[in-house]
C-alpha positions, 0 to 999 in steps of 0.5 A: 238464055235457056232455051237455048241450053236447052235445046243447043248446048245439051244435046251437042254435049250428049252427041260429043260424049256418047262419041268420045266414050265411043271412040274410048269403049273402042280403042280399050277393049283391042286386044292388046290392051284387054290383058290390064285391068285400069283397061277393062276398068277404063272400059266399064267406065265409058259403057257407065257414062255412056249410062248417064249420059243416056239417061240423063237426057231420058229424065229431061225429056220426062222435065221438058214435056214429051210423053214417056210412059211411068216405068221408063221413066223410074228403071231411066232414073234408076240408071242414072244413079246407080251408073253414077254410082258405078263409076265412083265405085270403080274409080276407087277401085281402080286407085287403089290398084294402083295404090297396091302395086307400087306399095308392092310393086312385087305382089301384085300382078298387073295383068289380067288372067281372069278378071270378074267383077263384084262390086256392090254398091 
């Protein structure tokens, strides 16, 4: 059962997740979608999820006995945990923005005039 998960299920999840996140990224970065903050949050989240998928596969390749240099392993672990925290921070920011737009509908603008993200995790 462990071999089935390692050789069939995990690569299928990584491939389908990668294709889904790339498709979402392409759609969310279209010109008409770029002026909505929610679409920008979701685009950054899809990039974060792609990094999680790739770094997770890299970490598991080390556990499967492949020879990967130590610095690559450390970078993979860092990217994995950083991207996990980034996804949570983006969800909190998106939820807060939606709450404020419902609570104060006339004071919150839903379009992006100048957009800068500065997130400390």
